N, C-alpha and C positions, 0 to 999 in steps of 0.2 A: 495737637499743639506742637509747634515747631520747637526744636531744641534750642536753648539759649547758647550764645557764643561762649566758648570756653574762657575767653578773657574776662567776660562779664561775670561768669559764674565762679571764677577762681576765688574771689573774696568770700563767697559763701562757704566754699570748701575749707579755706583757711580758718574761717570762724569756727567751723565744726572741729577742726584740729585743736583750736584753743579750748573749746568746750570739753573735749576729751582730756586735755591736759589738766583743766580745772577739776575734772572728775577723778584725777589720780592716775591716769594712764601715762606711761612714759612715751609720749608722742613727740618726736623731734622734727626739725625742719626737713630733713631728708625724707621722712615718712610722709609728710604732707605733700612734698613735691611729687613723690611717687603716686600718691593718691590722686592728685590733680592730673597727672599724665594718664593714669588708668581711666579716670572719668572722661577725659577727652576722647579716648578710643571707644567709649560707650555712648549711651544716650543720656545726657545729664538730666533730661526731663523725666526719666524713669527712676523713681525712688528706690525700687528694688535693685537696680543696677548700681546705684550709689551705695546702697547698703552693703552689697557683697564686695564691691570694689574696696570700700573702706575696711571691711572685715578681713580681706585678704592682705591689705597693705599696712594697716595701722595696728593690728592685733598680733602680738608675738607669743602670747601664752594662753592656754585654754581657760585659766581662771579669770582672764580679762574679758571674756565674752559677755557675761551679764552686765558689766559696767558699760561696755560698748553698746550693747543692745538698748539699755535704758537711756543712754545719752542720745542715741540716734532718734529714738521716739520723741524725746523731749525737745530736741533741737529742730527736727524737720516736721514732726507731725502734731505737736502740741498746738492748741488753739491760740495760745499767747506767744506765738513765734515772733522773732525779730523780723523786720521788714525784708532784709536781704535774703533770709532763708525761706520766707513764705511766698515771695513774689513769683518765682518761676512755676509754681505748682497750683493747680486748681483744687478746690475742695473735694472734687470727685477723685482726683489722683491721690490725695492724701488719705481719703477714706479707704480706697482699695489697698493702698500700701499698709495702712493700719490693720486692716483685716488679715492680710497675708502674713504680716510680721507678728500678729498676735496668736497664730497657730502654734501648737506645741512643737511641731516639727518645723524648724526654721532652716534646715539644710537645703541647698539648692537641689532641684530634682535629679541632677546627674550624680550628686555625691554618693547617695545610697547605692546607685547602680554600680559606680566605680568600686566601692568597697565590696559589694557582693561579687563583682567580677574578679577582684583580687583574691577573695576567699575561695571562690570556685577554682581559680587558676592554681592557687596553692594546694587545694585538695586534689586537683587533677595531677599535679606534679608528684605529690606524695603517693597517690595511688599508682602512678606510672612507675615510680621508683620501687614500690613494693612488688609490683608485677615483674619488673626486671630482675629482682633478686631471685625469683623462682623460675626464670627463663634460662634454658640451656645456653651455654656459651656458643654452641654450634649454631643455634638458631638466631643469634643476635646480629643486628645490622652494625655497620661501623659506627654509626652515631650512638647506638645503644651501648656498644662496647666502651665508647668514650665516657658515657654517663656512669657505667659500672666501674670504670677506673676511678672516677671521682668518689663514688660511694665506698670503694675498697679502701681508700685512704683513711676512713674512719674506723677500720677494724683495729682492735687492740688485742694482740695475742699475749696471753699470760704464759710465759715459759714454764715448763715443769720444774719442780724443785725436789731436792732430796735432803735428808738429814745427814749432817756430817758428824764426825767424832768430836769435833770441837764444841765447846759449850759457851754459854754466856749467861749473865745474871738475868733472871726473870722467873716467871711462874712456870715451874716444871717439876718433874718427878725426881730430879737428881738433887740431893742436898749439897749446899755450898758450905763445906766445913770450914774453909779458910775465912770466909766472910763472917760466919757465925762465931768462930772463936775470936776473931779480931773485935767484933762488936762486944763480945762478952768481956774481953780484957779492958775495954774502955769503960765499962761499968763496974770494974774492980771485982769481977767474978760473979756478979749477979746474973741470973738467967736472962738471956737476951732473946730477941726475936729470931726464929729460925729462918734462914735464907736458903733459896733453892736456885738451881741452874737448869737451863733448857738447851737442847741441841740447836746448833746453828743450821740454817737452811741455805743451800747453795743451788744455783741454777744448774740444771742438767744441760749438757750439750744437745742441740737440736740440729739434725742433718737432713736436708731436703735433697732428694735425688729425683730430678724432673726429667720425664721422657719428652723429648722434643722431636721425635721422629715424625714421618709423614702422617701416620695414623692418628697422631695427637695434635695435628695442626690447628684444629678448631679450639683447642683448650690450652695449648702450650703458652701462648702469650699471657692469658689470664693467670696461669700458674706462676709465670715469671713475675708478674706484678704482685701476686700474693707473696712470693718469696721476697720481693723488695720491701713490702710492708713488714714482713717478719724480721728481716734484718734490721729495720729501724727500731724494732721493739726490744731487741736483746743483742748483746755482743757475742754470746756463745752460740752463734748460728753459722752453719756452713751450707753452701748451696752448690750442687753439682748438676750438670746436664749430661744426658747421654742419648745417643741414637745408635750409631755403630761404634762409638768410642766415648770415653768418659772425659768431661772437661769441668774443671773447677772454675766457677764464676763468682765466687764470694767477693773478690776485690772489685769486679765490674759493677756488681749490684750495690756496692756501698755508696755509690754516687747519690747525692741527695735528690736530684731531679730524676723522676721516673723515666722520662723520655730518653735522657742521656744514658741512664743505666741500661735501658732496653737496647739501645744502639750498641753500646759497648759489649753487652752480653752476646748480641747477635753476631758481632764481628769476631768474638772469641770462639764461638761454637762453629766448627767447620762443617759438621754434619747436620745442620738445622734442616728439618723437613726431609730428612733422608730415610735410610733404612733403620731397622730396629734389631739390636743384638743385646737384649737385656742381660742374659747370663754372662757374656764376656765383659760388659761394662761393669756389672756388679762385682765380678771377679777382680777387676782392676782396683775397684774401691777397697775391697776386702784385703787385697795383697799390699797395696801401696799406702792406703790411708787407715784402714781398720787396724792393721798391726801396729801402727804408730800410736794408737790410743785415741784417735779422733772420735770413734763411736763408743768408747768404753764408758759405760754408765749413762749413756745418752739415749735419746729417742730418734730413731731413723725412720724417715717418712719417704716411701717410694710412691711417686705419682706417675702411674702408667696404666694403660689399658690392657697390658699383658700380651699384646700381639707381638710375639717374638719369632724371628726367623732363624734363631740359633738352635743349639742343642738343648732340648728340655732337660736332659740329665745334668748338664752343666748348670743350668738355672736352678735346679733343685738343690744341688750340692752347694752352690754359692749362697743361696738364700738361707740354707741351714747354717752355714758358717757365719753369715751376717747376723742371724738371730742370736747366736752365742756371743758375739762381740758386743752387742748393744743391750740396753736395758729393756726397751720396747721396740718392736718392729711394726710399723703401721703402713698399710697399703691404701692409697687413694686412687680410685678408678672412676671414670665417668660413665661406665656401662654396668652398674650394679643391677639394674633392672632387666638386663638382657642375659642370655646364656654366656657364662664366663668363658674367656679365652683359655687356651691350653696353658699358656704361661701362668695365668692367675690360678688355675686349678692346681698346677704343680707347686706354686709358692704358698698357697693358702695354709697347708698344715703347719708351716713354720712362721706364720704371721700372727701376731697377737690380735690384731683387729683390722678389718677391712671396712673402709668408710667411703661414702660417695663423694665425688668432686665434680658434679655435673653443672652446678650453677653457683652463684654467689652465696645463696643461703646455705649450701653445703659447706663452703669454705668458712663462712662465719660460724657455723656450728662446730666445725673442727677447731677453730681458734678459741672458742669458749671452753671446749672440753679437753684441750691438749694438756692443761695443767693437771688433770686427773690421771694422766699417764705417768706421773712421777712416783 
């Protein structure tokens, strides 16, 4: 059967819009015009095309679907149809449409496949992200490093805290004599409730010393991005880079955009991807910054593979002095599973804990456990 002319069939579609409106659906003139335009692009003689075109253009809420379905069956497929609605369709076409629309699953064949494809795609992305978390930074491609950078933004680091001498009202072991006596005086000497005080908590300083020498080239940018995330989580964080010299980059990494922060840090560090002199660099930190109290009572984290071209005796002496200046000394290294370098072997006796920093999972684990170092 040939398709009817759109002009002749427009009255039927408009009548269907009035029927939906009488059934309680908010069908406006614009929706009917869109329905007619969609039907003109399809085959108006195909009832299933008309059904899905109207469902796509005239239904705005899921709870309206049963009303739309019943109205379509009654308007187009009932035996007592108006003449303008029944004329274009043969009894066989109406019977086939009635059978198809009476099935429990009334979604178009491609809808289920699209949903399954979306679910499979989301599962694939989640699986890929979980795999990347355990993939070494050195083995990641540039595209994978970009994805890791996006995941790294979700890391929330809990800075370590310490108890101060100052107290505050709360449930604690210290009796609050002033408050207790004051409440007793208000009740004219009658026994009042005992009040207590607890110690205040204050964030400990967190100092990151990042090795950006050539031997750490595969990990240095990821460590800088982790330092940027750490700076965003607390105000008492200081970041230094070292290769052959020590450079403070806290101000550069304070920039909100990570790309701009990386560019500013790279411009500030003159020995990026150069040689390594860990002992001399840490000595500068101990002499110029540690004596000022920057590391006093704080947690100092050295991120390095321990490959040092300097004097091992100087490194041992400097690490020993640094461990006395700070509360905890942590060493992050990407080569924990391999034989340790000479520099790391020299520093290990004075380090409180040595942790891996090979992939994003290691950095996430450190971010979760750093609060225990307080």
